N, C-alpha and C positions, 0 to 999 in steps of 0.2 A: 230713493230712487239713486242711481249709480252715474256718478259719469265721467264723461269719458276723457284720458290721458290726455294728449298733442304731446308728440314726442319731436323737441325741433329735428330742425336736418341736417346732417353736416355732414361731411363726402365719408366718415366709414361708416353712416346709418343708410347712407346711398346707395353702399352695398350688396344692402338690402331689399333692396327693391326691384317686384317684380318688372316690372314696370305691363301695368295689365291693361294702361289705360282706364280706368276703371275713372283716375283723380279728371280728365280729361270730358269723356265722357257729358257729360251734366253743367261743362263752358263755360259760360253765352260769347266768350270771347272769342273762344274757336283753337284754343290756346291746344298743342300738341301737349302736355306738360311732362311726357319722360322725358322726350328731348327735352325739355330747358330745363327737366333737372339733371341732364351729364351733363350737360353749361351752366347750369349754380355749381357739382358739385368742379368742374376746372378749374368753374371762381377760384373755389374756396382754398381748392389747393396751393392758388399762387400762380396758372398760368396766366398770362402776363393777352393773350392775342383769345382766349378763352373766348366772349362774348364777340367776335368778329361775327358767329356762325350765325343769330340774332336775326342775321337782315337777310340770312335764304329766308326765313318763313314769311317774306312780308303776305301768303299767300294763304294761310293756314290763324295770323294772330298772332301782335303780338305780346310780351310778359304787359307792355301798355294799355295794352284793351282789358287787363283783370278791373274787373268794379272790384272782386274784391273780394265776392258773397260768399264764399266761404265755402261750398259747392265741394273741393276739389280737398278744403281735409274733411269734410266732412266724410267721404266715399273713398280716400285716404282705410283697407287693413294695415295699412300702417304705424292709421292715425299719425302718422308725419303732417309738419308743418307745412303744410304746402303752396297756402296764401303768401303767406314769408317768404320765402323764396319765390315765387314771384315776382312779391310784389319786389323786392333785393334786386331781380336783374328786372327787372323794370325801371329802377332809382336806377342802378351802376351803365344799365346801357345807356339812359338819356344823357348820362355824367359824361363817357366818353364816344 
């Protein structure tokens, strides 16, 4: 049985994200995950105002809408741990 390696997302790894939308297709929270990953990248690099644009996504789904089903991570061709990034965005956006 072959196990799949899940790659933690860092700003450096995000450069390899092709914004293919495969992670968003099955998202029950209707989250625009590639857009959220761009915000996550800015947040990780220390940009203080990085989380502000999340408020602009009210019509489509917020990180807090994530039910952590893992479909995003399962569908990511790069095997990024998308669920963990969305979870971190949800936590940080609630704290600010």
